[in-house]
C-alpha positions as CSV (number, residue, x, y, z in Angstrom):
1,M,-65.0,40.5,24.0
2,E,-63.9,38.4,21.1
3,E,-60.5,37.7,22.6
4,S,-62.2,36.2,25.7
5,L,-64.0,33.8,23.5
6,F,-60.8,32.1,22.1
7,P,-59.9,30.2,25.3
8,Q,-63.5,28.9,25.6
9,Q,-63.4,27.7,21.9
10,S,-59.9,26.1,22.4
11,N,-61.2,24.3,25.5
12,V,-64.3,23.0,23.5
13,T,-62.0,21.8,20.6
14,A,-59.7,20.1,23.2
15,Y,-62.7,18.3,24.8
16,R,-64.0,17.1,21.4
17,A,-60.6,15.8,20.5
18,I,-60.4,13.8,23.9
19,D,-64.0,12.8,23.2
20,L,-63.2,11.5,19.7
21,A,-60.1,9.6,21.0
22,I,-62.1,7.8,23.7
23,I,-65.0,7.0,21.4
24,T,-62.6,5.7,18.8
25,L,-61.2,3.3,21.5
26,E,-64.7,2.3,22.6
27,V,-65.9,1.7,19.1
28,F,-62.7,-0.4,18.2
29,V,-63.3,-2.6,21.3
30,G,-67.0,-2.8,20.9
31,M,-66.8,-3.8,17.3
32,W,-64.3,-6.5,18.0
33,I,-66.4,-7.9,20.9
34,N,-69.6,-7.9,18.8
35,A,-67.6,-9.3,15.7
36,F,-66.5,-12.2,17.9
37,I,-70.2,-13.1,18.7
38,V,-71.2,-12.9,15.0
39,C,-68.3,-15.0,13.8
40,V,-68.8,-17.7,16.5
41,L,-72.5,-17.9,15.6
42,C,-72.0,-17.9,11.9
43,I,-69.5,-20.7,12.2
44,A,-72.0,-22.7,14.4
45,W,-74.6,-21.9,11.8
46,V,-72.5,-23.3,9.0
47,K,-71.8,-26.5,11.0
48,K,-75.2,-27.2,12.3
49,K,-77.1,-25.7,9.4
50,T,-79.4,-24.0,12.0
51,L,-79.5,-21.7,15.0
52,N,-81.6,-21.8,18.0
53,S,-83.7,-18.8,19.1
54,N,-81.2,-17.5,21.5
55,E,-78.5,-17.6,18.8
56,K,-80.7,-15.8,16.3
57,I,-81.3,-12.9,18.6
58,L,-77.5,-12.7,19.5
59,L,-76.6,-12.8,15.9
60,L,-78.9,-10.0,14.9
61,L,-78.0,-8.0,18.0
62,G,-74.3,-8.3,17.2
63,C,-74.8,-7.2,13.5
64,S,-76.9,-4.2,14.7
65,R,-74.3,-3.1,17.2
66,I,-71.4,-3.3,14.8
67,W,-73.2,-1.1,12.2
68,Y,-74.3,1.2,15.0
69,L,-70.9,1.8,16.4
70,C,-69.3,2.1,12.9
71,L,-71.8,4.8,11.8
72,T,-71.6,6.6,15.1
73,W,-67.8,6.8,14.8
74,I,-67.9,7.9,11.2
75,Y,-70.4,10.7,12.2
76,R,-68.3,11.8,15.1
77,F,-65.1,11.7,13.1
78,L,-66.5,13.7,10.2
79,S,-68.0,16.4,12.6
80,M,-64.6,16.7,14.2
81,I,-62.1,16.4,11.3
82,Y,-64.1,17.2,8.2
83,P,-67.2,19.2,9.2
84,H,-67.8,20.5,5.7
85,I,-68.7,17.1,4.5
86,L,-71.6,17.0,7.0
87,Q,-72.8,20.3,5.5
88,V,-74.1,18.4,2.6
89,Q,-77.6,17.6,3.7
90,T,-77.8,14.3,1.8
91,I,-74.7,12.8,3.4
92,R,-75.6,14.0,6.9
93,Q,-79.1,12.8,6.6
94,L,-78.0,9.4,5.2
95,I,-75.5,8.8,8.0
96,R,-77.8,9.9,10.8
97,S,-80.8,7.9,9.4
98,L,-78.6,4.7,9.2
99,A,-77.2,5.2,12.7
100,T,-80.8,5.8,14.0
101,L,-82.1,2.5,12.3
102,F,-79.3,0.4,13.9
103,N,-79.6,2.1,17.3
104,Y,-83.4,1.4,17.3
105,S,-82.7,-2.2,16.0
106,N,-80.1,-2.5,18.9
107,L,-82.6,-1.3,21.5
108,W,-85.6,-3.5,20.5
109,V,-83.5,-6.7,19.8
110,S,-81.9,-6.4,23.2
111,A,-85.4,-6.0,24.6
112,C,-86.4,-9.1,22.7
113,L,-83.3,-10.9,24.2
114,C,-84.3,-10.0,27.7
115,G,-87.9,-11.0,27.2
116,F,-86.8,-14.3,25.7
117,Y,-84.6,-15.1,28.7
118,C,-87.6,-14.2,31.0
119,I,-90.0,-16.5,29.2
120,K,-87.5,-19.3,28.9
121,I,-86.0,-19.3,32.4
122,A,-88.6,-17.9,34.6
123,N,-91.1,-20.4,36.2
124,F,-94.7,-19.1,36.7
125,R,-97.8,-21.0,36.6
126,N,-100.0,-18.5,34.8
127,S,-101.6,-20.1,31.7
128,F,-100.7,-17.3,29.5
129,F,-97.0,-17.5,30.5
130,I,-97.0,-21.2,30.0
131,Y,-98.5,-20.6,26.5
132,L,-95.7,-18.2,25.8
133,K,-93.1,-20.6,27.0
134,V,-94.4,-23.3,24.6
135,K,-94.7,-20.8,21.6
136,I,-91.8,-18.6,22.1
137,D,-89.4,-20.3,19.7
138,R,-91.8,-19.9,16.9
139,M,-92.5,-16.3,17.8
140,V,-88.8,-15.1,18.0
141,P,-88.3,-14.9,14.0
142,W,-91.5,-12.8,13.9
143,L,-90.6,-10.6,16.8
144,L,-87.2,-9.9,15.2
145,L,-88.7,-9.2,11.8
146,G,-91.4,-6.9,13.3
147,S,-88.6,-5.1,15.3
148,E,-86.6,-4.4,12.2
149,I,-89.6,-3.2,10.1
150,L,-90.7,-0.8,12.9
151,A,-87.2,0.4,13.4
152,L,-86.9,1.0,9.6
153,A,-90.2,2.8,9.4
154,I,-89.5,5.1,12.2
155,S,-86.1,6.0,11.1
156,I,-87.5,6.8,7.7
157,I,-90.0,9.0,9.2
158,L,-87.5,10.8,11.4
159,S,-85.0,11.2,8.5
160,D,-87.6,13.4,6.7
161,F,-87.9,15.9,9.5
162,P,-84.7,18.0,8.7
163,G,-85.6,18.3,5.0
164,T,-89.1,19.3,5.9
165,L,-87.9,21.8,8.5
166,Q,-85.5,23.4,5.8
167,R,-88.2,23.5,3.1
168,N,-90.6,25.2,5.5
169,N,-87.9,27.6,6.7
170,I,-87.1,28.6,3.1
171,T,-90.7,29.1,2.1
172,S,-91.8,30.9,5.2
173,T,-88.7,33.0,5.4
174,S,-89.2,34.2,1.8
175,Q,-92.7,35.3,2.7
176,G,-91.6,36.8,5.9
177,N,-93.8,34.5,8.1
178,F,-91.2,34.0,10.9
179,W,-94.0,33.2,13.5
180,E,-95.2,30.3,11.3
181,V,-91.6,29.1,11.0
182,T,-91.2,28.8,14.7
183,I,-94.6,27.1,15.2
184,R,-93.8,24.5,12.4
185,K,-90.3,23.8,13.9
186,D,-91.8,23.3,17.3
187,K,-94.4,20.9,16.1
188,Q,-92.0,18.9,14.0
189,L,-89.4,18.7,16.8
190,F,-92.1,17.7,19.2
191,S,-93.3,14.9,16.8
192,S,-89.6,13.7,16.4
193,F,-89.2,13.7,20.2
194,L,-92.4,11.8,20.5
195,L,-91.3,9.1,18.1
196,S,-88.0,8.6,19.6
197,G,-89.5,8.6,23.1
198,F,-91.9,5.9,22.0
199,V,-89.0,3.8,20.8
200,Y,-86.9,4.4,24.0
201,A,-89.9,3.9,26.4
202,T,-91.2,0.7,24.8
203,S,-87.8,-1.0,24.7
204,F,-87.0,0.1,28.3
205,L,-90.3,-1.0,29.7
206,A,-90.0,-4.3,28.0
207,V,-86.4,-4.9,29.5
208,M,-87.5,-3.6,32.9
209,F,-90.6,-5.8,33.3
210,S,-88.7,-8.8,31.8
211,A,-85.8,-8.3,34.0
212,V,-87.9,-7.8,37.2
213,F,-90.0,-10.9,36.5
214,L,-86.9,-13.0,35.8
215,L,-85.1,-11.7,38.9
216,F,-88.1,-12.6,41.1
217,S,-88.5,-16.0,39.6
218,L,-84.8,-16.9,40.0
219,W,-84.6,-15.5,43.5
220,R,-87.9,-17.5,44.5
221,H,-86.4,-20.7,43.0
222,K,-83.0,-20.1,44.7
223,R,-84.7,-19.6,48.1
224,T,-86.8,-22.7,47.7
225,M,-83.7,-24.8,47.1
226,Q,-81.9,-23.3,50.1
227,T,-84.9,-23.9,52.3
228,N,-85.2,-27.6,51.2
229,S,-81.4,-28.0,51.3
230,M,-81.4,-29.2,47.8
231,K,-78.0,-29.4,46.2
232,D,-79.0,-28.6,42.7
233,L,-76.5,-28.1,40.0
234,S,-78.5,-25.3,38.6
235,M,-78.0,-23.2,41.8
236,D,-74.8,-21.6,40.4
237,A,-76.5,-21.1,37.1
238,H,-79.4,-19.2,38.7
239,I,-77.1,-17.0,40.8
240,R,-75.0,-16.3,37.6
241,A,-78.1,-15.5,35.7
242,M,-79.4,-13.1,38.4
243,K,-76.1,-11.2,38.4
244,S,-76.1,-10.9,34.5
245,V,-79.8,-9.7,34.5
246,L,-79.3,-7.3,37.3
247,S,-76.1,-5.8,35.7
248,F,-78.0,-5.4,32.4
249,L,-81.0,-3.8,34.1
250,V,-78.7,-1.2,35.7
251,M,-76.7,-0.6,32.5
252,Y,-79.9,-0.3,30.4
253,S,-81.6,2.1,32.9
254,I,-78.5,4.4,32.6
255,N,-78.4,4.0,28.8
256,F,-82.2,5.0,28.6
257,V,-81.5,8.2,30.8
258,C,-78.6,9.0,28.5
259,L,-80.6,8.5,25.3
260,V,-83.4,10.9,26.7
261,L,-80.7,13.5,27.8
262,T,-79.2,13.4,24.2
263,K,-82.6,14.5,22.8
264,I,-82.8,17.2,25.4
265,Y,-79.3,18.5,24.8
266,G,-79.3,17.7,21.1
267,T,-81.2,21.0,20.4
268,K,-78.4,23.0,22.1
269,K,-74.7,23.6,21.3
270,E,-72.4,20.7,22.0
271,N,-70.9,20.9,25.5
272,I,-69.1,18.7,28.0
273,M,-72.4,17.1,29.1
274,T,-73.2,15.9,25.5
275,L,-69.7,14.6,25.0
276,L,-69.9,12.5,28.2
277,L,-73.3,11.2,27.1
278,Y,-71.9,10.1,23.7
279,I,-69.0,8.4,25.5
280,Y,-71.3,6.2,27.5
281,L,-73.7,5.4,24.7
282,C,-70.7,4.2,22.6
283,A,-69.4,2.1,25.6
284,F,-72.8,0.4,26.3
285,P,-72.9,-1.9,23.2
286,G,-69.4,-3.3,23.9
287,I,-69.8,-3.8,27.7
288,H,-73.2,-5.4,27.5
289,S,-72.1,-7.8,24.7
290,L,-69.1,-8.7,26.9
291,I,-71.6,-9.6,29.7
292,L,-73.5,-11.7,27.2
293,I,-70.5,-13.6,26.2
294,F,-69.6,-14.5,29.9
295,S,-73.2,-15.5,30.6
296,N,-73.3,-17.9,27.5
297,P,-71.1,-21.0,28.1
298,K,-70.5,-21.6,24.5
299,L,-69.2,-18.0,23.8
300,E,-67.3,-18.0,27.0
301,K,-65.6,-21.2,26.4
302,T,-64.7,-20.2,22.8
303,L,-63.3,-16.8,24.1
304,L,-61.2,-18.5,26.7
305,Q,-59.8,-20.9,24.3
306,I,-58.7,-18.0,21.9
307,L,-57.2,-16.1,24.9
308,S,-55.2,-19.2,26.0
309,C,-53.9,-19.8,22.5
310,V,-52.9,-16.1,22.2
311,K,-51.1,-16.2,25.6
312,C,-49.2,-19.4,24.6
313,D,-48.1,-17.7,21.3
314,V,-46.9,-14.7,23.4
315,F,-44.9,-16.9,25.8
316,I,-43.5,-19.0,23.0
317,K,-42.2,-15.8,21.2
């Protein structure tokens, strides 16, 4: 019986090693992509002494994703190579809390970015929408600050659950109240799922509605220009924006499903399914940031200039 378990254990170890190698590559690429966005925006900030609302959101999003990818890789690396370090509750709780903080920051800031694009680009005659279009630049700093405060508050609340579970487990076990232990664990796990679900659902709904409204507005404007045979220079920009928003909506929907599945499978032993989920979740920040680069003329131009310089240096050598 015991001998039959060894091939299964070796397969799990092999899968985890492959998973760590893939995640390492994804994290390396994703961090470089987001570091490029942060560096370009910081240089522009130093030159202009100011940033517009779009650049502020992109800067905070890039920083959040760099830290999220870094902490996620550290946790996966330690769990694979040095698992005894994560047995120390303080270290494990600190890494997971910080990773949760930057993950929630990433989700809400990306939702703010999609909402900002919707309000700025979409064209509706609703009075409330017109009011938002006028006031959005002043609202962006407060939205970002509120997102960070809320992400910090929820991550602190969730970080206390493992410690509470352990204290209740020790107290109740010493008294022999195993039934109370199970009830308390179920209640606290449900509360953590509820809070995490609130973060995932609110960010996903904000992105979904913003993307749908923006796509509808762009499609309607494009159709109007085609009907009137107008040769508007913004036609290509509208088509480009529609493709960017649609790709982000598809990716964000898959990301939402993966986040929910990690909560479901997180209570079970690690298997191939959870490894595949983590691979996608680590790939999402880099791929979406790359889409943002090519949908931003300034970032795209800078990237192409860097790539052309690198190509010239390679040919010269």
